[in-house]
DRENMARKE-759679 format. One line per field, with one value per atom (N, C-alpha, C, O): residue number from 0; x, y, z. Coordinates in steps of 0.2 Angstrom, whole numbers, plus 5000, padded with zeros to 4 digits. Example, Ala and Ser with C-alpha at 12.3 -4.5 7.8 and 13.67 -1.06 7.14 Angstrom:
// residues 2
lofi = 0	0	0	0	1	1	1	1
east = 5066	5062	5066	5071	5064	5068	5064	5067
north = 4972	4978	4984	4983	4989	4995	5000	5006
up = 5039	5039	5039	5042	5035	5036	5039	5040
This chain:
// residues 101
lofi = 0	0	0	0	1	1	1	1	2	2	2	2	3	3	3	3	4	4	4	4	5	5	5	5	6	6	6	6	7	7	7	7	8	8	8	8	9	9	9	9	10	10	10	10	11	11	11	11	12	12	12	12	13	13	13	13	14	14	14	14	15	15	15	15	16	16	16	16	17	17	17	17	18	18	18	18	19	19	19	19	20	20	20	20	21	21	21	21	22	22	22	22	23	23	23	23	24	24	24	24	25	25	25	25	26	26	26	26	27	27	27	27	28	28	28	28	29	29	29	29	30	30	30	30	31	31	31	31	32	32	32	32	33	33	33	33	34	34	34	34	35	35	35	35	36	36	36	36	37	37	37	37	38	38	38	38	39	39	39	39	40	40	40	40	41	41	41	41	42	42	42	42	43	43	43	43	44	44	44	44	45	45	45	45	46	46	46	46	47	47	47	47	48	48	48	48	49	49	49	49	50	50	50	50	51	51	51	51	52	52	52	52	53	53	53	53	54	54	54	54	55	55	55	55	56	56	56	56	57	57	57	57	58	58	58	58	59	59	59	59	60	60	60	60	61	61	61	61	62	62	62	62	63	63	63	63	64	64	64	64	65	65	65	65	66	66	66	66	67	67	67	67	68	68	68	68	69	69	69	69	70	70	70	70	71	71	71	71	72	72	72	72	73	73	73	73	74	74	74	74	75	75	75	75	76	76	76	76	77	77	77	77	78	78	78	78	79	79	79	79	80	80	80	80	81	81	81	81	82	82	82	82	83	83	83	83	84	84	84	84	85	85	85	85	86	86	86	86	87	87	87	87	88	88	88	88	89	89	89	89	90	90	90	90	91	91	91	91	92	92	92	92	93	93	93	93	94	94	94	94	95	95	95	95	96	96	96	96	97	97	97	97	98	98	98	98	99	99	99	99	100	100	100	100
east = 5099	5095	5099	5105	5096	5099	5099	5094	5104	5104	5103	5105	5100	5097	5091	5087	5090	5084	5078	5078	5072	5066	5063	5065	5059	5057	5052	5052	5050	5045	5048	5045	5055	5058	5058	5059	5057	5057	5062	5064	5064	5069	5064	5059	5067	5063	5062	5057	5066	5065	5061	5057	5062	5059	5054	5050	5053	5049	5050	5045	5056	5057	5058	5061	5056	5057	5065	5069	5067	5074	5076	5082	5071	5073	5071	5066	5074	5073	5079	5085	5078	5084	5089	5095	5087	5091	5096	5101	5095	5099	5103	5106	5103	5106	5113	5114	5118	5125	5125	5129	5120	5119	5116	5117	5113	5110	5115	5120	5114	5118	5114	5112	5112	5108	5110	5107	5117	5120	5119	5121	5116	5115	5108	5104	5107	5100	5097	5100	5091	5088	5090	5087	5095	5098	5101	5101	5103	5105	5111	5111	5117	5122	5121	5125	5116	5115	5111	5105	5114	5110	5104	5100	5105	5099	5093	5088	5094	5089	5083	5084	5077	5071	5070	5073	5067	5067	5062	5057	5064	5059	5058	5063	5052	5050	5051	5054	5049	5050	5056	5056	5062	5068	5068	5072	5063	5063	5058	5058	5054	5049	5051	5056	5048	5050	5049	5044	5053	5052	5054	5057	5053	5055	5061	5062	5066	5072	5076	5078	5078	5082	5089	5093	5091	5098	5100	5106	5095	5096	5101	5101	5106	5112	5112	5114	5111	5112	5119	5124	5119	5125	5128	5124	5135	5137	5136	5136	5136	5136	5128	5127	5124	5117	5114	5110	5116	5114	5120	5125	5120	5126	5125	5129	5119	5117	5117	5116	5118	5118	5111	5110	5106	5099	5099	5095	5102	5102	5105	5103	5111	5114	5110	5109	5107	5102	5096	5094	5093	5088	5090	5086	5095	5098	5099	5097	5101	5102	5096	5095	5091	5084	5081	5077	5082	5079	5082	5078	5088	5091	5089	5088	5088	5085	5078	5076	5074	5067	5067	5063	5071	5072	5074	5072	5079	5081	5075	5075	5071	5066	5060	5057	5058	5052	5054	5049	5060	5062	5061	5057	5066	5066	5060	5057	5057	5051	5044	5039	5045	5039	5035	5029	5037	5034	5029	5025	5029	5024	5025	5020	5031	5032	5034	5038	5031	5032	5027	5026	5022	5017	5011	5007	5010	5005	4999	5000	4993	4987	4987	4990	4985	4985	4978	4978	4973	4966	4963	4965	4957	4953	4950	4949	4948	4945	4950	4948	4956	4962	4963	4964	4962	4964	4958	4960	4952	4946	4943	4938	4946	4944	4937	4933	4935	4928	4927	4921
north = 4839	4835	4833	4831	4834	4833	4825	4822	4823	4816	4816	4820	4811	4805	4806	4811	4802	4803	4800	4795	4803	4801	4795	4796	4791	4786	4789	4786	4794	4797	4803	4806	4804	4809	4808	4802	4813	4813	4818	4822	4816	4821	4827	4827	4833	4839	4841	4844	4838	4840	4834	4836	4828	4823	4819	4815	4820	4817	4809	4806	4807	4800	4798	4803	4792	4790	4790	4787	4793	4792	4787	4784	4785	4779	4773	4769	4771	4765	4761	4764	4754	4750	4752	4752	4754	4756	4762	4763	4765	4771	4769	4774	4763	4761	4758	4754	4759	4756	4748	4745	4745	4738	4735	4729	4739	4736	4733	4737	4727	4724	4719	4714	4722	4718	4711	4707	4710	4703	4698	4692	4700	4695	4693	4696	4687	4685	4690	4692	4692	4697	4704	4709	4704	4711	4715	4721	4712	4715	4712	4706	4716	4713	4711	4708	4715	4714	4707	4708	4702	4696	4696	4692	4700	4701	4705	4705	4708	4713	4709	4703	4711	4708	4709	4714	4704	4705	4711	4711	4715	4720	4719	4718	4719	4717	4722	4721	4728	4734	4738	4742	4738	4741	4748	4752	4751	4758	4762	4768	4759	4762	4763	4759	4767	4768	4762	4758	4760	4754	4756	4761	4751	4752	4749	4748	4747	4743	4747	4753	4744	4747	4748	4751	4744	4744	4749	4749	4753	4758	4763	4766	4763	4769	4771	4768	4778	4781	4780	4781	4778	4778	4785	4789	4785	4792	4794	4800	4790	4791	4790	4789	4790	4789	4794	4792	4800	4805	4807	4810	4806	4808	4814	4816	4817	4823	4821	4815	4826	4825	4826	4824	4828	4829	4833	4831	4839	4843	4840	4840	4836	4833	4827	4826	4824	4818	4821	4818	4827	4830	4832	4831	4835	4837	4831	4832	4826	4820	4817	4815	4817	4815	4819	4817	4826	4831	4829	4830	4828	4827	4821	4821	4816	4809	4810	4808	4814	4816	4820	4819	4825	4829	4825	4826	4820	4816	4811	4810	4809	4804	4808	4806	4814	4817	4824	4827	4825	4831	4837	4838	4842	4848	4852	4852	4855	4860	4856	4858	4850	4846	4843	4841	4843	4841	4846	4843	4852	4857	4858	4859	4858	4860	4853	4854	4848	4842	4840	4834	4844	4843	4839	4836	4839	4835	4840	4846	4837	4842	4845	4843	4852	4856	4856	4859	4854	4854	4847	4843	4846	4840	4840	4835	4846	4847	4844	4841	4846	4844	4836	4833	4834	4827	4823	4818	4825	4821	4823	4820	4828	4831	4832	4830	4836	4839	4844	4847
up = 5325	5329	5336	5335	5341	5348	5349	5348	5352	5355	5362	5365	5365	5362	5358	5360	5353	5349	5353	5356	5352	5355	5350	5344	5352	5348	5342	5337	5343	5338	5334	5330	5335	5331	5324	5321	5320	5312	5309	5313	5303	5300	5298	5296	5300	5299	5291	5290	5287	5280	5276	5272	5277	5274	5278	5275	5284	5289	5289	5292	5288	5289	5296	5300	5298	5305	5307	5303	5312	5314	5319	5319	5323	5328	5324	5326	5319	5315	5314	5314	5313	5312	5307	5308	5301	5296	5298	5294	5303	5305	5311	5314	5313	5319	5318	5313	5322	5321	5321	5319	5324	5325	5318	5317	5314	5308	5303	5302	5301	5296	5292	5294	5286	5281	5279	5277	5281	5279	5285	5284	5290	5296	5297	5294	5300	5301	5306	5311	5304	5308	5307	5309	5303	5301	5306	5306	5312	5318	5321	5321	5322	5326	5333	5336	5336	5343	5344	5342	5347	5347	5352	5351	5357	5362	5360	5363	5355	5352	5349	5346	5351	5348	5340	5338	5337	5330	5328	5331	5323	5321	5313	5309	5312	5305	5300	5294	5301	5297	5299	5304	5295	5297	5296	5298	5292	5290	5295	5294	5299	5303	5310	5312	5314	5321	5325	5323	5330	5334	5341	5342	5345	5353	5355	5361	5350	5352	5357	5356	5362	5367	5366	5369	5361	5358	5353	5351	5351	5346	5348	5353	5343	5344	5337	5332	5336	5329	5326	5329	5320	5316	5315	5314	5316	5314	5307	5306	5302	5295	5293	5287	5297	5295	5290	5286	5291	5286	5282	5285	5276	5272	5267	5263	5268	5264	5256	5254	5252	5245	5242	5236	5246	5243	5237	5232	5237	5231	5225	5219	5226	5220	5218	5212	5222	5220	5216	5211	5219	5215	5208	5204	5208	5201	5196	5190	5199	5195	5192	5187	5197	5195	5190	5186	5191	5186	5179	5174	5179	5173	5169	5163	5173	5171	5168	5163	5171	5169	5163	5158	5162	5156	5150	5145	5152	5146	5144	5138	5149	5147	5143	5138	5146	5144	5140	5137	5139	5136	5140	5145	5139	5143	5142	5136	5147	5146	5148	5146	5150	5152	5146	5147	5140	5134	5131	5127	5133	5130	5123	5119	5120	5113	5109	5105	5111	5107	5103	5101	5101	5096	5100	5096	5106	5110	5110	5111	5111	5112	5118	5123	5118	5124	5127	5133	5124	5127	5126	5122	5130	5128	5122	5118	5119	5113	5107	5103	5108	5103	5104	5099	5110	5111	5108	5105	5109	5107	5100	5098	5097	5090	5090	5086	5095	5095	5090	5089
């Protein structure tokens, strides 16, 4: 992604708004208004695109790890529902089996 970001720029892989408070170096969830820049106007939704003129992208805004996160999520789902999507867990495979017609 080239800088400066346009107000309407989105992440090419997940389509998340990039010109948003949560990706700004001034964003601080521990401060009133969640912004270190005192002159900035208050923005209600910190994850959506906004018109803030103080926006500066954080250098660490994207830390990657999507594949590792997906693998961890898949492992959690497999642990919860069993590997193979539950096909061989004795569940009915058709509506006739389910409703005993």
